[in-house]
C-alpha positions as CSV (number, residue, x, y, z in Angstrom):
1,M,5.7,-28.5,30.1
2,S,7.3,-26.5,27.3
3,E,7.2,-22.7,27.2
4,D,4.9,-22.7,24.2
5,I,2.3,-24.9,26.0
6,V,2.4,-22.7,29.1
7,I,1.7,-19.6,27.0
8,R,-1.2,-21.3,25.3
9,V,-2.7,-22.4,28.6
10,L,-2.4,-18.9,29.9
11,L,-4.2,-17.6,26.8
12,L,-7.0,-20.2,26.9
13,P,-9.5,-17.9,28.8
14,L,-9.2,-15.3,26.0
15,A,-9.4,-18.0,23.4
16,L,-12.6,-19.2,25.0
17,L,-14.2,-15.7,25.0
18,Y,-13.2,-15.3,21.4
19,G,-14.7,-18.7,20.5
20,I,-18.0,-17.9,22.3
21,G,-18.2,-14.6,20.2
22,V,-17.5,-16.4,17.0
23,G,-19.9,-19.2,17.9
24,I,-22.8,-16.8,18.6
25,R,-22.2,-15.0,15.3
26,N,-22.2,-18.3,13.3
27,L,-25.4,-19.4,15.2
28,L,-27.1,-16.2,14.2
29,Y,-26.4,-17.0,10.5
30,R,-27.6,-20.6,11.0
31,V,-30.9,-19.6,12.5
32,G,-31.5,-16.8,10.0
33,A,-31.2,-13.9,12.4
34,L,-28.3,-12.7,10.1
35,R,-29.0,-13.0,6.4
36,S,-26.7,-14.7,3.9
37,V,-27.2,-14.0,0.2
38,R,-27.0,-16.4,-2.8
39,F,-26.2,-15.3,-6.3
40,D,-27.5,-16.4,-9.6
41,L,-24.1,-17.5,-10.8
42,P,-21.7,-20.0,-9.2
43,V,-19.6,-18.6,-6.4
44,I,-16.6,-20.6,-5.2
45,S,-15.1,-19.8,-1.8
46,I,-11.5,-20.7,-1.0
47,G,-10.4,-20.2,2.5
48,N,-9.2,-21.8,5.7
49,L,-9.8,-22.0,9.4
50,S,-6.4,-20.8,10.5
51,M,-4.7,-17.4,10.2
52,G,-2.7,-17.3,6.9
53,G,-0.2,-19.7,5.5
54,A,-2.4,-22.4,4.0
55,G,-1.8,-21.3,0.4
56,K,-5.0,-19.6,-0.7
57,S,-3.3,-17.4,-3.3
58,P,-1.5,-20.3,-5.2
59,H,-4.8,-22.3,-5.1
60,I,-6.7,-19.4,-6.5
61,E,-4.1,-19.1,-9.2
62,Y,-4.5,-22.8,-10.0
63,M,-8.2,-22.4,-10.4
64,L,-7.8,-19.4,-12.6
65,R,-5.2,-21.1,-14.8
66,W,-7.6,-24.0,-15.2
67,L,-11.0,-22.5,-15.4
68,D,-10.1,-19.6,-17.7
69,Q,-9.7,-22.1,-20.5
70,Y,-13.5,-22.9,-20.3
71,I,-15.5,-20.1,-18.7
72,N,-15.4,-16.4,-17.9
73,V,-14.1,-16.4,-14.3
74,A,-13.3,-13.5,-11.9
75,V,-11.9,-13.0,-8.4
76,L,-13.2,-10.9,-5.5
77,S,-10.8,-10.4,-2.6
78,R,-11.0,-8.3,0.5
79,G,-7.6,-6.7,-0.4
80,Y,-6.1,-7.2,3.0
81,G,-3.8,-4.4,4.2
82,R,-4.8,-1.9,1.5
83,K,-5.1,1.7,2.4
84,T,-8.4,2.2,0.5
85,Y,-12.0,1.4,1.2
86,G,-15.0,0.2,-0.8
87,F,-15.2,-1.7,-4.1
88,L,-12.3,-1.2,-6.5
89,P,-11.4,-2.9,-9.7
90,V,-7.8,-4.1,-9.8
91,T,-5.6,-3.0,-12.7
92,V,-2.1,-4.0,-13.7
93,I,-0.8,-0.5,-13.0
94,D,-2.2,-0.4,-9.4
95,N,0.0,-0.9,-6.4
96,A,-0.3,-3.0,-3.2
97,E,-1.2,0.0,-1.0
98,R,-4.3,0.7,-3.2
99,V,-5.6,-2.8,-3.8
100,G,-3.6,-5.2,-1.6
101,D,-0.7,-7.5,-2.4
102,E,-2.5,-10.7,-3.4
103,P,-5.2,-9.1,-5.7
104,L,-2.4,-7.2,-7.4
105,Q,-0.4,-10.5,-7.8
106,F,-3.5,-12.1,-9.4
107,K,-4.0,-9.3,-11.9
108,R,-0.4,-9.1,-12.9
109,K,-0.4,-12.8,-13.6
110,F,-3.8,-12.9,-15.2
111,P,-4.4,-9.5,-16.8
112,Q,-7.4,-10.6,-18.8
113,I,-9.4,-11.8,-15.8
114,P,-11.5,-9.3,-13.8
115,I,-10.2,-8.9,-10.3
116,G,-12.0,-6.8,-7.6
117,V,-11.5,-5.9,-4.0
118,S,-14.2,-5.2,-1.4
119,E,-14.6,-5.5,2.3
120,S,-18.2,-6.8,1.7
121,R,-18.3,-9.8,-0.6
122,A,-22.2,-9.5,-0.5
123,L,-21.9,-6.0,-2.1
124,G,-18.7,-6.7,-4.1
125,V,-19.9,-9.7,-6.1
126,P,-22.9,-7.8,-7.8
127,E,-20.6,-4.8,-8.4
128,L,-18.0,-6.9,-10.0
129,V,-20.5,-8.6,-12.2
130,R,-22.2,-5.3,-13.1
131,R,-18.9,-4.0,-14.4
132,N,-18.1,-7.3,-16.2
133,P,-21.4,-8.8,-17.3
134,E,-19.6,-11.6,-19.1
135,I,-18.6,-13.2,-15.8
136,Q,-19.9,-16.8,-15.4
137,C,-18.2,-17.7,-12.1
138,V,-16.6,-15.8,-9.1
139,L,-13.9,-17.0,-6.9
140,L,-14.0,-15.6,-3.4
141,D,-10.6,-15.2,-1.8
142,D,-10.3,-16.0,1.9
143,A,-14.1,-16.1,2.5
144,F,-14.6,-19.2,4.5
145,Q,-15.6,-17.1,7.6
146,H,-17.5,-14.5,5.4
147,L,-21.0,-16.0,6.1
148,A,-22.8,-13.1,4.5
149,V,-22.4,-15.0,1.2
150,T,-23.6,-18.6,0.7
151,P,-21.2,-20.1,-2.0
152,A,-22.1,-22.8,-4.4
153,L,-18.9,-24.5,-3.4
154,N,-16.9,-24.1,-0.2
155,I,-13.2,-25.1,-0.4
156,L,-11.3,-25.4,2.8
157,L,-7.5,-25.5,2.9
158,T,-5.4,-26.9,5.7
159,E,-1.6,-27.3,5.9
160,F,-0.1,-30.8,6.0
161,S,2.3,-29.8,8.7
162,R,-0.2,-27.6,10.7
163,P,-3.7,-29.0,10.2
164,F,-6.7,-27.3,11.9
165,T,-7.2,-30.6,13.8
166,R,-4.1,-29.8,16.0
167,D,-4.6,-26.1,16.3
168,W,-6.1,-23.9,19.0
169,L,-8.4,-20.9,18.9
170,L,-7.0,-17.3,18.7
171,P,-5.0,-16.0,20.6
172,A,-3.8,-19.3,22.0
173,G,-3.4,-20.7,18.5
174,R,-4.2,-19.7,14.9
175,L,-7.8,-20.9,14.5
176,R,-10.3,-18.2,13.5
177,E,-13.2,-20.3,14.7
178,W,-13.9,-23.6,16.4
179,R,-12.5,-26.7,14.6
180,H,-16.0,-28.0,13.8
181,G,-16.4,-25.1,11.3
182,Y,-14.8,-27.5,8.8
183,R,-18.3,-29.1,8.5
184,R,-19.3,-26.2,6.2
185,A,-16.7,-27.3,3.6
186,D,-17.6,-29.2,0.5
187,I,-14.0,-29.9,-0.4
188,I,-11.0,-30.1,1.9
189,I,-7.5,-29.6,0.4
190,V,-4.4,-30.6,2.4
191,T,-1.7,-28.2,1.2
192,K,2.1,-28.1,1.2
193,C,2.4,-31.9,1.2
194,P,5.8,-33.6,0.9
195,P,6.7,-34.6,-2.7
196,D,6.9,-38.2,-1.7
197,L,3.4,-38.3,0.1
198,S,2.7,-42.0,0.8
199,P,-0.7,-43.8,0.7
200,H,-0.3,-44.4,4.5
201,Q,0.2,-40.7,5.1
202,R,-3.0,-39.9,3.1
203,Y,-5.0,-42.5,5.0
204,E,-3.8,-41.2,8.4
205,F,-4.6,-37.6,7.5
206,M,-8.1,-38.6,6.2
207,M,-8.8,-40.5,9.5
208,E,-7.6,-37.5,11.5
209,I,-9.9,-35.1,9.7
210,D,-12.8,-37.6,9.6
211,P,-14.7,-36.0,6.8
212,Y,-18.5,-36.3,6.3
213,P,-19.6,-38.6,3.4
214,R,-20.4,-35.6,1.3
215,Q,-16.9,-34.1,1.8
216,H,-14.0,-35.0,-0.4
217,I,-10.3,-34.6,0.5
218,Y,-7.5,-33.8,-1.9
219,F,-3.8,-33.3,-1.4
220,T,-1.5,-30.7,-3.1
221,R,2.1,-29.6,-3.0
222,Y,4.1,-26.6,-4.4
223,Q,6.3,-26.7,-7.5
224,Y,8.8,-23.8,-7.6
225,G,9.9,-22.2,-10.8
226,Q,13.0,-20.4,-11.8
227,P,13.6,-17.0,-10.0
228,Y,13.3,-13.9,-12.1
229,G,14.4,-10.3,-11.6
230,L,12.2,-8.1,-9.4
231,F,12.3,-5.2,-12.0
232,S,13.5,-7.3,-14.9
233,P,11.3,-10.4,-15.2
234,E,13.0,-11.5,-18.4
235,V,16.2,-12.1,-16.4
236,Q,16.2,-15.5,-14.8
237,R,18.6,-16.8,-12.1
238,P,18.8,-20.6,-11.7
239,L,19.4,-21.8,-8.1
240,D,22.3,-24.2,-7.5
241,L,24.6,-25.3,-4.6
242,D,27.0,-22.5,-5.5
243,T,24.3,-19.9,-4.8
244,H,23.8,-18.3,-1.4
245,I,20.5,-16.8,-0.5
246,L,19.2,-14.0,1.7
247,L,15.5,-14.8,1.9
248,V,13.3,-11.7,2.5
249,S,9.8,-12.6,3.3
250,A,6.6,-11.3,5.0
251,I,4.4,-14.4,4.7
252,A,2.7,-16.4,7.4
253,N,4.9,-19.5,7.2
254,T,8.2,-20.1,5.5
255,D,8.9,-23.6,6.7
256,Y,8.0,-25.3,3.4
257,L,9.8,-22.7,1.3
258,L,13.0,-23.0,3.5
259,Q,13.0,-26.7,3.2
260,Y,13.0,-26.4,-0.6
261,L,15.7,-23.7,-0.7
262,Q,18.0,-25.5,1.7
263,N,18.0,-28.5,-0.7
264,Q,18.6,-26.3,-3.7
265,T,21.2,-23.8,-2.6
266,G,24.6,-23.5,-0.8
267,S,23.1,-21.6,2.2
268,V,20.0,-19.7,3.2
269,Q,19.9,-16.7,5.6
270,T,16.5,-15.3,6.4
271,M,14.9,-11.9,7.2
272,E,11.3,-12.6,8.1
273,F,8.6,-9.9,8.8
274,E,5.0,-10.0,9.8
275,D,2.6,-11.3,7.2
276,H,1.6,-8.6,4.6
277,H,4.3,-6.3,6.2
278,Y,4.8,-3.0,4.2
279,F,8.6,-2.5,4.1
280,D,9.9,1.0,4.9
281,E,13.3,2.6,4.2
282,A,14.7,1.3,7.6
283,D,13.7,-2.3,6.6
284,L,15.4,-1.9,3.2
285,N,18.6,-0.5,4.7
286,D,18.7,-3.4,7.2
287,I,18.1,-5.9,4.3
288,L,21.0,-4.4,2.2
289,R,23.4,-4.3,5.3
290,R,22.6,-8.0,6.0
291,F,23.1,-8.9,2.3
292,D,26.4,-7.0,2.1
293,A,27.6,-8.8,5.2
294,L,27.2,-12.3,3.6
295,P,30.7,-13.7,3.1
296,Y,30.0,-15.0,-0.4
297,R,30.6,-13.8,-4.0
298,N,27.7,-15.7,-5.5
299,K,24.8,-14.4,-3.5
300,V,21.3,-13.0,-4.2
301,I,18.3,-11.6,-2.4
302,L,15.3,-13.8,-2.9
303,T,11.7,-13.0,-2.2
304,T,8.2,-14.3,-2.8
305,E,5.8,-13.1,-5.5
306,K,3.4,-11.6,-2.8
307,D,6.3,-9.8,-1.1
308,A,7.5,-8.5,-4.5
309,T,4.3,-6.4,-4.9
310,R,5.2,-4.5,-1.7
311,L,9.0,-4.3,-2.3
312,E,8.2,-2.7,-5.7
313,L,6.8,0.3,-3.9
314,H,10.4,1.3,-3.3
315,E,11.5,0.8,-6.9
316,A,13.7,3.9,-7.1
317,F,15.6,3.1,-3.9
318,L,16.1,-0.5,-4.8
319,R,17.2,0.2,-8.4
320,E,19.8,2.7,-7.0
321,S,21.1,0.1,-4.6
322,R,21.7,-2.3,-7.5
323,A,21.0,-5.2,-5.2
324,P,20.4,-8.4,-7.1
325,I,16.7,-9.1,-6.0
326,F,15.0,-12.1,-7.5
327,V,11.4,-13.4,-7.1
328,L,10.6,-17.1,-6.7
329,P,7.4,-18.2,-8.5
330,L,5.4,-21.2,-7.6
331,E,2.4,-23.3,-8.7
332,V,0.1,-25.7,-7.0
333,V,0.4,-29.4,-8.1
334,F,-2.1,-32.0,-7.0
335,C,-0.7,-35.2,-5.6
336,D,-1.2,-38.5,-7.5
337,S,-4.5,-38.5,-9.4
338,D,-6.2,-35.9,-7.3
339,A,-6.2,-33.2,-10.0
340,D,-8.5,-35.2,-12.3
341,N,-10.9,-36.0,-9.4
342,F,-10.9,-32.4,-8.1
343,Q,-11.5,-31.0,-11.6
344,S,-14.3,-33.4,-12.3
345,E,-16.0,-32.4,-9.0
346,V,-15.8,-28.7,-9.8
347,K,-16.9,-29.2,-13.4
348,Q,-20.0,-31.1,-12.2
349,L,-20.9,-28.4,-9.8
350,L,-20.7,-25.8,-12.6
351,L,-22.7,-28.0,-15.0
352,D,-25.4,-28.7,-12.3
353,F,-25.6,-25.1,-11.0
354,K,-29.1,-23.7,-11.0
355,T,-30.1,-20.2,-10.1
């Protein structure tokens, strides 16, 4: 028995207690002992069963990029890791400590779209709409377990390489609730799929999830763009086999990203931190020492867009260091003809929505 399995078995009693607590909470919502609110405009929840890494932020960006062409859409997030409380509107001049890294990322990319943060989605949605009465649809970031709001559409994400069907409850695994929580989803999106996803792989995955007849499954992958300067976005830096990378990241899972970079560059060294980690001066000094020690002339520090919002808190220090720090953008791409089918389903929901 591997060490990982042994640790999981030892943690099973704690996972069982956690699962019982979550199950009781969900039951109280089902029987009406705890109230869930509905709103008179369509609310779309995008979340997952596992802790981080499924790609919620890129999928919300996909929805914003698409829906903003047709309706007035907005985003409400918890603002995980922020050092403030209550409802706050997000502005482009905010920082990650005030509003959280992902909401700030959304606002910087879509400055025309209202973005808000609130611990309570039930209170945050009406406040966001009160401040922006033109809103016609609200996207809830990471709200699959936030049962205080009943969304018009519940989208569940799960990773191709780490689906919820093979995971364990916290702390033995990464599941926030029992696997059967997937039943609440209207749409299930399998994320981070390989570029050459085959029909057989799709079929096997659908059989493993075993969706209800009302549930539809779609498959997506990431498409990476050209890196741009952390403090000079107009400066772009193509990746090639002569480029050597120090990847600095504080995201839940780097496997998919590393696979891409290893195929695009000469070499990749990594410095990984806990998800949503706020870098301090000691971290930055370690990063610069590690970078200086790389035995290559053509080398850069590369980070993700989410991590960039936290690194920029140290702008003066990093500018003074003159380290070549670049940010790797990405977009979600649906596999095969899934984009048309997914968009048609969401459009129909919006057209059929009744208060």
